N, C-alpha and C positions, 0 to 999 in steps of 0.2 A: 243321249240325253241324260244329264245328269240326275243321280238318283236322289230323291228328295230325304232331307233330314229326319231320322226317324223320332228322334227327340222332339222336335217341332211338332211332327204329325201325332205324337202322343199328348201332346200338351194341348193341340188344337183339338183333337178328339176328347179330353178330358173337360176341356172349355165348354164344348158342344153339349156333351152331355149333361152338364152341371146345368148349363142354360135350359135345356129341355126338362130337367126336374124342376127348376125354378119355375117354369111355365106350368107343368103339371100341378105343382103345389098350390100355383095363383087360381088354376081353373078349377081344381078339385076342393078349394077350400081349405087345404091342409097344411099351409104354411111350409115351415123348412123340414117337415118330415119327409118328403121325398128325397131333398138334397142329401140329409144326415145318412137316410138307408143307402143311398147311392155312395157316400163318401166312405162309410163303413165297409161297403161292398168293395170298393177300390182298394181301401187300405188291407183288407183282409187278401185280396188277391196278390197284392205287392208282397205282403209276408209269406205267402203261400210259394211265390216265385224265389223270393230270397231263401227260404228253408231249401228248396231244391237245387238253388244255385249253390248254395255253401255245400251240401252235401255231394254235388257232382265235381265240386272243386276238390273236396277231399278224396273221394273215391270216383275218379271219373269211368272207371270200366264196370262197377258196381251199380252205381246212381244214376238216374236219367238225368238229361238236362233239362234246365226250365224250359218251358213252352216259347218257341219262338215268334212271340206275338210283339208289336210294337218294340219300343226301346229295347226289349230281352234279344232280339233278333240279333243286332250287330253286338251287343254284348257278349252273346254266348258266341260267335263267330269270332271275334277278335281274341276273347280267351282260349278258343281252340287253337287259333294261330300262335299264339304265345306259347301255348304248351307245346305246340309241335316244335317250335323253332327252339324251345328249351331240351326237347327230347333231341333234336339234332345236334344241337351244341353239345350236351352230356355224352353223345354218342362218340362225337370227335373227340372230346376231352377223355372219354373213357379209352380210346384208341391210342392218344397219344400217350396216356399213363402207362397202357399196356405196353407200348413200343419201349416207354423208358424203363419200366421194369425189366422187361425182357431183356434189353441191352445191358443194363447194370447187373442182371443176373450173369451175363456173359463176361464181366470185367475180370480179372483175376484179382482185385482188391475188394477187401469187404467192405460193403457201404451199408451206415444204419442211420437212419433219419431220427432225431429226437425232438420232443416238445419243449415247451418252455421250462419244464420240471425236470428234464433231462430223462424222460419216460422214453422208451424205445417205441416208437411208431411203426416204422418197417425198416426190413433189413433183407438184403439179398443172400443168395444160397451160400455164397462165400464167408459170409460172416458167421454161419453155423459152423463151418470149419476153422475158421481161425480164432473166433471169440465166443463159440458156444451158443448163440443167438439161434434159435429155432425157428422154423416157418410157422408151425402150429403152437402158438403160446397160449397157454390156458388162463393165464392172467398176464396184465402190463407190468413189466419191471422194469426198474431204471438201468441205465448203461453202468452203474457202480455196482449191481448185483451181479452182473456179468464180467466186469473187469475190476477185480478185486485186489489192486496194486496201489499202493500207499503213494507212489512216485507219480501214477497217472491222476490219483485224486488230488495232490498238489498242484499237478499241472492244470486241471481242470479249474479248481478254485482260483489259481493266479489269474486266469483270464487273458494272459499273453499267449496268442497261438500262432505268433509269427514263425516260429520254428518249429518244427515236427519235433516228436518224442518218440524215443525208442524203448520198449518194454519187451519182456519176454511174453509170448501167447499165454492166454489164460489157461488155454486147452492142452497144450504143451508147449513146458519151459524150454524145450530145446530149439523152438522156433523163435527167432525176432522178429519184431513187429515195430513197423514205422507208424506212427499214429499221426493224423492231420485232422485238425477240428476247423470246421467252417461256419461261422456264425450266419445265420440267413434269417429273413422275415423278421417276424417280432417276438425275439427271445428265442427262436429256434436253432437248432445247430445240425450240423452233418458230418459224421465221423467216417473217416476213411484209414483202413488199416491194410499196409502193405508188408508181405512176406519179405524180408531181406536177409534173411538167413545166409542164402548163397552168396550174396554181395559182401556181407561181414566174414564169411570164411575166406572168399577172394582178397578181401582187404587185411585180413589176418596173414594170409600166405605172404602177400606182398611186404606187409610190414616188417613179417620174421625175416624175409629173403633179404631185405635191405639192411637189417640190424645184423643178420649173421655175416653176410657177405663185407659189411663195413668193418665189423670187429676181426673178420680173417684177414682182410687187405690192410689194417692199420698195422700190425707187426711187420710184415716184409715191407711194407712202405718206409716205416720207421727206422728199419735197418738199412735199406738202400740209402735213404737221405742221410743218415748218419755217416757212412761209409763216404758218399759225396762231398759232405760238408769236411771229412778228415782230410781226403785226398786233396781238395781245394786248397786248404789250409797247411798242406805240407810245404817243408821249406826247400825240397829240391825241384825246383821251379824249372831247371833245363830239360829234365826229362820230362816232364809234364805239359812243356810251354805248346806243344802240337796238340794236345790232346785237350787243352783246357777250354777250348771255346765248346766241344762236344760235351765234356764233364760239366760244364757250367750251365748248359742247356737240360741235360738230366737233372741236375740239383735243381733246376728252377721247375721243371715239369713235375719232379716227384713234390716239391713244395705244395705245388697248386693240387696234386692228387691227395695229398696230406689234407689239405683245407677242405678238399669235397668230401672226403673220408669223415673228417670231424663234423662237417655240417650235416652229411647224413645220421651220423650218429645222434646227434642234436636233435633233428627231425624225429628219430625213433623214440627218444625219451620223452619228446613232447606228445606223441601220439599214445605211448604207452603209460605214462604217468598220470596218478589220479589227479584230479583238477584242483582238487581242496590241499593238495601235499604242498608243505612248506609256506603257507600263506603268512604273512606276517605285514607289520608297519612299516612301509620302505621309507626313508627318507630320501627322496628323489634329487633334493638338490646335493646331496655328496654323492649321489651316482652321476649326476651329470660333472660334476668337478672331476672324476675319475675319467669319465668318457671324453671330455674335453681335453684332459690332459695326453690320453692317449690318442686322441685325433692330431694333437700339434706333433706328437712324435711320426705318425705316419705323414703328416702333410710336409715335414721337412722344411728346408730353407731354399727359396723364400717362404713357401708356404701358403697358407691361408689365412684370413681374417675370420678367426674363429669367435664368435660373441654369444652369451648366453642370457636369458632375461628368465628369472626363476623366481617363483613365489616361494618363500623359503620355509614357511609353516605348512604348505600344502604337502602332504604325505599320501600314499597309496596302499592300500591293503592288498598285497598281492605277494607273489613269488618273486624274491629279490634278483635271484640268479636269472630267471626267465625274462624278466622285465629290460635287465641289463645287457641281457643277449640281444633283445629285440632293439632298444634304444641305440645300442653300440652299431648295430648293422646299418640303420639308418643313417648314422652320421657318418662312419665310414664309407658307405655308398657315396654320401655327399662329398666327401674328401676326393675319393676316386675319380667322380664325373664333373668335378668343378677345376676349371684351368687354375693356374698359379696365381696368385694374388686376388684370387675369387673370394667373394663373402658367403659364410655359412653363420647361419643363428640358429640357435635352439631355444625354444620358448616352452616353458610349463607354467600353465596358468589354469584357472578355473574359469570355465566359459559356461556362465548362466550357474549351474550346480553339477557340471560333468568335468572331470579333470581331464585336461588335454596336454600332449605333447606334441611340438612341431618341429621338422628341421626343414628351414628354408636355405636354399642355395642359389648361386648366380651361375649355375652348370650349364650344360648344354642342352637340357630341358628334353622332354618327351612329347613325341607325338600322339595324338589323342586315340588313335587306333590301337596304340600299344597298351594303354593305361590299364585296361581289364585284366590283361593277361600277366602283368608285370608280378605277381604273387605265385605264379604257377612255378613249379621247381624246374630248373634249369633254362627257363625263357630268357633269353636276352634280346636286347633291342639292337644292338650292334655286336655280334658274336667276337670279332677280332678286337674291338676296343676292351670288351669285358675281359679277355684273356689277357691283354696287354697290360690292364689294370690290376691283375690277380684276382679277378671276382670269380666266384664259383658257380653263380647262378642259383643259389640257394638261400642267399639272403632274406629276400623279402618274403620267400615262402615260411623260413622260420619266423618272421615279424609277424605273418598273417597268423601262424599256429598260435605263438604266445598270445595274441591279442583274442583269439577265439576261446581261449582256454581262460581268459579273464573277461569273457564277455563284453569285450571292447571291438571297436571297429577303426579301419584303416581309410583315411581320404587321402586322395591324390589330386593335387594341382599342378599341372605342368604346361607349359608351352615353349616349342623349340625356339632357343635361341635366348630364352629369358629365365631360364631355372624352372626349379620344381620345390614344391611344398608338399612334405609327407606329415599328416597330422593323426596321432593315434588319440582316440576318443574314448575315454572310459566311462562306465556308467556310475552315476551320482553316489551309489551306496561304497563305491571303492575310496571314495576322498576320505582322507584322515588329516588329523590335525598334529602336526610336529612341532614340538617347543624350539623354541629358537636357540636354547641353550645346546640343542644336539646339532646344529648347524655349524658348517665348519667354511670360513669363508674362502673365496676363491680369489684368483688374481685379479689384477686389475684391468686385465682384457675383456673380463665378463661384466655385463650390466646384470645387479641382483635386485629384484623386487620384494621387499618385507612385506 
């Protein structure tokens, strides 16, 4: 059978007692005195139960529960059930948190949880080794108190955490750290610090090996290449006739090797040179004029239809030689991989507030699965075609490194049989105004936007 509602029972009981007291008052000719006494007694009882209930809620183990009479019975039972569920949930969350902290302590990376004011709330054991944040902290300190590095402070204040930051470890400057900041919750942040000292050492060894090997190879290659050129240009054709195919092949391959060595040295310089070195306001319109002249020479006859659309007054705060190297590689690639009489269009403009340079061609195009790997060193879509065209496989790698050094990005759109478009997108703070007086007109094959 269903249990009666204790609230209704309580109301019915109070009403019955009130009715009895009214009758008593009438019979004894005392008026409302019995009712008033009964009401005062009931209110005192309620206050007494509320007092016990409040103390029981605050200190359940020390204080007794209210008497389980009438409405107080289900109220006490439901409160006990809610408390038990809360304890169970709290225990479950504690186990989850303990497992998270245990697993985080096992990670090789330092992990630090920060509040809205960048104060340290929690840190794993590795944070003590790499950042000096101990487990037993007597007072709450901010992350700036542990990492006293101006570059780190500027990185934090900048608010752009899309790229990690490399700084020396505050506990040992011989250790290189990669710092990642992850915002979460309401103004909170998670910091991860990884020891990349070994990776940097390996990268330095690789960079030094490439640079040194390239320097050592350049001299003998130059000698071999020069001798081949001299022999092929000799007047004694009869004696050399039978050797000319072999000598021509040697000359061609030495030319290709020279190109590879020069590109490797260029990459080495890009990797070792300071990013702020050689920054100036570059007249891109004049640079494109030189690049187009060179592309016309490479194209030959009948060649390609090369045009340019240039915002003449738009300059770039950049390293001129690096930018010209990157743009030239894109244009010469377009010439190499576009069939004769194909169209190549160069475009330099302001897209919104970002300076952009694009090279659009009507060449063979690139399949989608090749595009993510195009900027890798020596990666070729078609190895045979690349060698026939004289490519080294390093041009787009150079482009990528130049753009990274200038905070820019490369966008590639291509479809097999429908050509390709390579777009360099620079940060808005790189845009500069170049007076028209500094602009040199290009030939009529180019369309200039002023």
